[in-house]
Residue, then its C-alpha position, 0 to 999 in steps of 0.5 A: m863923607i868921600n875921601l876925594h883923594r883916595y878915589h882919584r888916586g885909586k881911579i889912576a891905580a886901576p888901570m896902571t896895575k892892570i898895565l903893568l900886569w899885562l906887560f908883565v904877562i907879555n914879557l913872561g911869554i915873549a922870554l919863555g918862547a924866545g928862551l926855548y927858541e934859543s935852546q932848540i935853534i941858536v945853542p946847537q950851533w954854539l955847541r955841536a954834538s958829533p958821534e966821532a969827536g964828541y961835544q965841541w964848543n964854538a965860541e966864535t959862533a957864540r960871540q958873533t950871535d952874542t944873543g945877550l946883547k943882541f936880544w936878552v938885553y932889550v927882552t929881558t935884562v933891562p924890562l923884565t928885571l923892571l917889571t918884575l920889581a914893578n909888579f912885586i911892589t903893585a902885587w904886595h899891595r894887593r889882597g886875597i888870593l890875587r895877591r898870592w898869584w901875583l906874588g908867586a909870579a914876581g917871585a918866581t921871576a925875581i928867583e929867574r933873574i937872580f940865577t940869570f944875573s949871577y950863573f948864566i951872564p957870567t958863565m956865558l961871558k966865560l964861554m965867549s972868552e978865548d982864555i978857557s980851553q976846549v974841554d972846560a968850555v965843553s963841560t962848563a957849556l953843558q952845565w949851563v944848557n942843563l941849568n937852562l932847562l931848570r931856567h926854563l921851568i922857572m919861566l913857565t911857572a912865572w908866566l903860569a902865575a902871572l896868567k892866573a893873576f891876570s884872569l884873577l884881576y879881570k875876574r875881580t874887575v867884572t865882579d866889582 
């Protein structure tokens, strides 16, 4: 006998699963691209290098651009964090190689989210404050920039793993 409740739940869950993974892949791609853009275009406006003076931190420019409140909060702080949790839960209920790739993507993103909330956001808030000397600001900003490269690598890893999960989900759907 067919369990109609389970059949009906599966019919609803399948599209939601695909939508969650679609949104996750898209958001990771946007976050990675925007992070790379910020590193190459925006950060050099905050942390300027000159042969005569060395590095100079411009807190005023960082406060004016305030990418955290003007952009990141809408792309990653809230959406990517929620999508990571939802995809982790959804992936947990899958099986096989799809589950491994999907959990890998969600796990890597969770590591990046923890890194962001525990280091990047508080450090940038400190750098934008007026309570930090130029010498300390330059040292802190250089460390932030260097660790940001690691964050980009984590995001790239998460995005590629999510793309692999995405391809496996659709391969599985086609063969099912």
